[in-house]
C-alpha positions in Angstrom: 44.8 -20.9 -44.0 43.0 -24.1 -43.1 43.7 -23.5 -39.4 42.1 -20.0 -39.7 39.0 -21.5 -41.3 38.8 -24.2 -38.6 39.1 -21.6 -35.9 36.3 -19.5 -37.5 34.0 -22.5 -37.8 34.7 -23.6 -34.2 34.3 -20.0 -32.9 31.0 -19.7 -34.8 29.7 -22.9 -33.2 30.8 -21.8 -29.8 29.0 -18.4 -30.2 25.9 -20.2 -31.5 25.9 -22.5 -28.4 26.3 -19.5 -26.1 23.4 -17.7 -27.8 21.2 -20.7 -27.3 22.0 -21.1 -23.6 19.2 -19.9 -21.3 19.7 -16.7 -19.4 16.7 -17.1 -17.2 16.8 -19.0 -13.9 16.2 -22.7 -14.7 12.8 -22.7 -13.0 11.7 -19.7 -15.1 13.2 -21.2 -18.3 11.1 -24.3 -17.7 8.0 -22.3 -16.9 8.2 -20.5 -20.3 9.3 -23.6 -22.2 6.0 -25.2 -21.0 3.9 -22.1 -21.4 4.7 -21.6 -25.1 3.0 -24.9 -25.8 -0.2 -23.5 -24.5 -0.8 -20.5 -26.7 -4.0 -22.3 -27.9 -5.5 -21.7 -24.5 -5.5 -17.9 -25.0 -8.9 -16.7 -26.2 -9.0 -15.1 -29.7 -10.1 -11.7 -28.3 -7.1 -11.7 -25.9 -4.7 -12.7 -28.7 -6.0 -9.7 -30.7 -5.3 -7.3 -27.8 -1.8 -8.8 -27.3 -1.0 -8.7 -31.0 -1.8 -5.0 -31.0 0.9 -4.5 -28.3 3.3 -6.8 -30.2 2.9 -4.6 -33.3 3.7 -1.5 -31.2 6.9 -3.3 -29.9 7.8 -4.4 -33.4 7.5 -0.9 -34.8 9.8 0.5 -32.1 12.2 -2.4 -32.7 12.4 -1.7 -36.5 13.2 1.9 -35.7 15.9 0.8 -33.3 14.2 2.8 -30.5 14.0 1.9 -26.9 10.9 -0.2 -26.2 9.3 1.0 -23.0 6.1 -0.4 -21.6 4.4 0.8 -18.5 1.7 -1.6 -17.0 -0.9 0.4 -15.1 -3.6 -0.6 -12.7 -5.3 1.5 -10.0 -3.1 0.6 -6.9 0.0 -0.7 -8.6 -0.1 -3.6 -6.1 -0.8 -6.8 -8.0 -1.7 -7.1 -11.7 0.5 -4.3 -13.0 3.6 -5.6 -11.1 3.0 -9.1 -12.2 2.6 -8.0 -15.8 5.8 -5.8 -15.6 7.9 -8.6 -14.2 6.5 -11.3 -16.5 6.9 -9.1 -19.6 10.5 -8.3 -18.8 11.3 -12.0 -18.4 9.3 -13.0 -21.5 11.3 -10.4 -23.6 14.5 -11.9 -22.3 13.2 -15.4 -23.0 12.8 -14.5 -26.7 16.1 -12.4 -26.6 14.4 -9.2 -27.7 16.7 -6.5 -26.6 16.2 -2.9 -25.7 13.0 -3.7 -23.8 12.3 -1.9 -20.5 9.2 -2.7 -18.5 7.7 -0.6 -15.7 4.5 -0.4 -13.7 2.5 2.2 -11.9 -1.0 3.1 -10.7 -3.4 6.0 -10.3 -2.9 5.6 -6.5 0.0 4.4 -4.3 -0.3 1.4 -2.0 2.3 -1.4 -1.9 3.4 -4.4 -3.9 1.1 -7.0 -2.4 2.8 -9.8 -0.6 0.6 -12.5 -2.0 1.6 -11.4 -5.5 5.3 -11.3 -4.4 5.0 -14.9 -3.0 3.3 -16.2 -6.1 6.0 -14.8 -8.3 8.7 -16.3 -6.0 7.0 -19.7 -6.2 7.2 -19.6 -10.0 10.9 -18.9 -9.9 11.7 -15.1 -9.5 14.0 -14.0 -6.8 12.4 -11.1 -5.0 13.9 -9.4 -1.9 12.7 -6.4 0.0 15.4 -3.7 0.6 13.5 -2.0 3.4 10.6 -2.6 5.8 8.4 0.5 5.1 4.7 0.4 4.4 5.6 0.5 0.7 8.7 -1.6 0.5 11.2 -1.4 -2.4 11.9 -4.8 -3.8 14.7 -6.1 -6.0 13.6 -8.6 -8.6 15.9 -11.0 -10.4 14.9 -13.4 -13.2 18.3 -14.6 -14.2 21.8 -15.0 -12.9 23.2 -12.3 -15.1 20.1 -10.2 -15.9 19.7 -6.6 -14.5 17.6 -6.3 -11.4 14.1 -4.8 -11.6 13.2 -2.4 -8.9 9.5 -2.8 -7.8 7.4 -0.7 -5.5 4.0 1.0 -5.7 4.0 4.3 -7.4 1.9 6.6 -9.6 2.5 5.8 -13.2 4.0 9.2 -13.9 6.6 8.9 -11.1 10.3 8.2 -11.7 11.9 5.9 -12.6 9.0 5.3 -15.1 9.3 6.8 -18.6 7.8 10.2 -19.0 7.1 10.1 -22.8 7.1 7.9 -25.8 6.1 4.7 -24.0 3.4 2.1 -24.4 0.7 2.2 -21.6 -0.9 -1.1 -20.9 -4.0 -0.8 -18.8 -4.4 -4.0 -16.7 -7.6 -3.2 -14.9 -10.9 -1.7 -16.0 -10.9 1.0 -13.3 -7.5 2.4 -14.4 -8.7 2.2 -18.0 -11.7 4.4 -17.1 -9.6 6.7 -15.0 -7.0 7.3 -17.7 -8.8 8.1 -21.0 -5.5 9.8 -21.9 -2.3 8.5 -20.4 0.2 11.3 -19.9 3.2 11.0 -22.1 2.3 7.7 -23.8 2.5 7.2 -27.5 0.5 4.0 -27.3 -2.5 3.0 -25.1 -3.7 -0.6 -24.8 -6.4 -2.3 -22.8 -5.5 -5.6 -21.3 -7.6 -6.1 -18.2 -7.1 -9.0 -15.8 -9.4 -10.2 -13.0 -8.1 -9.0 -9.7 -6.7 -11.8 -7.5 -7.5 -9.6 -4.5 -11.0 -11.1 -4.6 -9.5 -14.3 -3.1 -7.6 -12.7 -0.3 -8.2 -14.4 3.0 -9.9 -17.4 1.4 -8.7 -21.0 1.1 -8.3 -20.4 -2.6 -6.0 -17.4 -2.1 -2.6 -19.0 -3.1 -4.1 -20.9 -6.0 -5.8 -17.8 -7.4 -2.6 -15.8 -7.2 -0.6 -18.6 -8.8 -3.1 -18.9 -11.7 -3.2 -15.2 -12.3 0.6 -15.2 -12.5 0.6 -18.1 -14.9 -2.1 -16.5 -17.1 -0.2 -13.2 -17.3 3.1 -15.1 -17.9 1.5 -17.0 -20.8 0.1 -13.9 -22.4 3.3 -11.9 -22.0 5.1 -14.8 -23.6 2.7 -14.8 -26.5 3.0 -11.0 -26.9 6.8 -11.2 -27.4 6.6 -14.3 -29.5 4.7 -12.2 -32.1 7.3 -9.4 -32.2 8.8 -9.2 -35.7 
């Protein structure tokens, strides 16, 4: 009997240690470990907008439903992709399961290379699978996490969810263009300044990195508030 009890205790400890082990790439784990100490840098009005999305996620979680979020900006080239990828990693950081993040636009362009490179520099592994004008990228954020597939698309296009998802508008133009988001059961405004404004300037790389860090911090705060 005592051996069984000892086995159960040891097994419980092992499982606990496994549960505590990071599943993100070490560089991303470090990024989020540091970011969560900076929630005080998020303005109150932004926290309110993020908490509204957190409550939507919490409600889905309580009902044991799939949690699907589609991040939308006009061209699906920068802010929406960064938000999608950061949100998926942040949900994984807090071990909130059943979360699926997507992105889309009101027009189709391409996942901007400056945004791709900024995310790579933070720690994501992103590889193009073709060389078309609108490349399809595979995005990894952990050694055993599922790959995200990223390319520019209209928000209603597959593989994006068609109904019962939360739509997060990451630019004011998309917000104005989509007073009603087709199929969404939640609509949230969370605009970010477009890093495109720095394209071709000496500040370009710094601006893209800072936008990635801002979005990463806010996505981390969003999922930290999920009950």
